[in-house]
C-alpha positions, -999 to +999 in steps of 0.1 A: +004+002-002+013+035-013+027+056+019+010+083+010-023+060+018-014+053+054+000+093+063-033+111+048-038+149+066-046+147+099-076+164+088-091+135+076-091+117+114-116+144+117-142+126+096-177+120+106-182+092+137-215+080+130-204+049+139-190+055+172-209+035+202-204+033+241-178+012+250-204-004+275-197-005+310-162-007+311-143+028+320-127+048+293-091+043+307-096+005+313-112+004+275-077+020+257-050-001+284-067-033+278-057-027+236-018-015+245+007-041+252+017-048+286+047-024+297+068-054+307+069-061+274+093-039+252+115-036+219+152-040+230+143-067+253+166-097+247+153-132+240+161-147+270+140-124+291+110-123+269+112-161+276+112-155+309+082-134+309+064-151+288+070-185+313+060-163+342+029-140+328+014-163+302+020-194+309-011-210+296-012-190+267-009-208+232+031-210+212+042-210+182+074-203+163+084-193+129+122-198+118+140-179+092+173-183+074+205-164+086+209-146+053+179-148+035+189-136-002+182-153-035+217-157-038+233-196-043+269-184-035+261-183+004+280-205+028+261-234+049+260-211+077+244-181+062+215-205+052+209-222+085+183-209+108+171-188+135+140-181+155+129-152+139+094-150+154+073-160+189+038-158+188+016-164+213-024-163+221-052-170+245-085-170+248-107-151+274-141-179+270-160-161+302-153-122+283-157-137+247-124-120+239-090-135+219-052-123+228-026-123+205+011-115+207+041-117+184+075-112+186+101-104+161+132-114+170+168-096+153+189-127+144+221-142+168+243-118+146+229-089+167+218-108+203+184-117+191+166-088+205+127-078+202+125-054+172+086-055+168+056-062+192+024-068+176-006-073+201-041-080+194-075-077+207-104-093+190-141-098+197-171-105+177-196-099+204-188-061+219-177-035+214-141-030+227-141+008+230-155+035+215-136+060+187-137+086+209-121+068+237-096+051+216-086+089+196-086+105+233-071+081+251-039+079+229-040+117+226-035+117+263-002+095+262+013+104+229-008+140+218-015+144+182-006+118+156+015+118+132-010+103+108-040+076+099-070+071+084-107+068+095-134+052+078-167+029+086-143+002+081-113+008+099-092+037+119-059+039+124-034+064+142+002+065+136+032+076+160+069+083+153+095+088+179+134+093+183+163+075+198+150+093+232+111+081+227+104+120+219+078+126+190+097+137+160+082+167+145+067+171+106+072+130+106+039+123+090+057+133+055+094+126+072+086+091+081+065+078+060+090+067+033+103+037+059+078+015+055+084+008+017+118+010+021+113-017+043+093-041+024+113-075+017+142-059+030+160-089+040+165-097+001+183-065-005+221-062-014+242-046+012+241-014-006+203-012-003+198-015+032+228+009+039+211+029+022+181+022+045+203+028+075+210+062+064+179+072+059+167+063+100+197+086+108+185+115+086+152+116+094+155+109+129+124+081+127+139+054+151+104+040+170+069+040+155+033+031+176+006+020+152-029+015+166-051+000+136-088-007+148-113-028+129-151-019+124-181-043+119-213-024+121-205+004+140-188-015+169-148-020+169-141-056+168-105-059+166-076-039+176-038-041+166-010-022+184+024-022+167+058-009+188+084-012+162+120-005+171+135+004+130+172+009+141+173-019+159+155-043+127+177-022+102+211-032+119+204-067+118+191-071+083+224-049+076+245-075+091+225-108+078+227-097+041+263-097+041+268-124+064+285-160+047+286-141+011+314-160-008 
């Protein structure tokens, strides 16, 4: 999807909200907090720490994993070591039947070449029987934490708000236009050349866009039925890919 579609002017975020409904008996503060990832989980944490948190806080959640080649380029001159796989994603999920809610986490890890750290956290909450939150409570809850969005969309089927931060987790100024090119640049990044990945690294340096928080709501018949919240460390991701695409070349 083109970057300009994802980052339309903030004025478009004030589109008509006739689909909004009250979030039921759940107070606004609790409604928004339920859609945000646990603060114990953070990008940058090493895999070992993540595993400890999963064992202690989510012992009954279902788990799945995916692996990826250290060097994922389609290059026949790669060494056997470069073709070996590492643990790239850990996913956990849990269904709360009494609340009719499904919770999901997906953690993306850097390779052992950079120490196996979490660079992306995707947190999802889904309900087919109730409205998770009103659009007003969602927008106000995000604004109270991080201020005005850098971009987003609003329609009868979806609502989105995106924020970009620098290395100190300060909001990047004018980030709607400045940081948007990062998304297409990251597409299938680990299949690109060393020079292409280095160019993305330079883009991060030039823009100061290091972290992002992205909240997306799916709306059905006027009710918010699914929330997905992304937290990404672009710098950690790109640094790792830069080592991976250069690893094992012959």
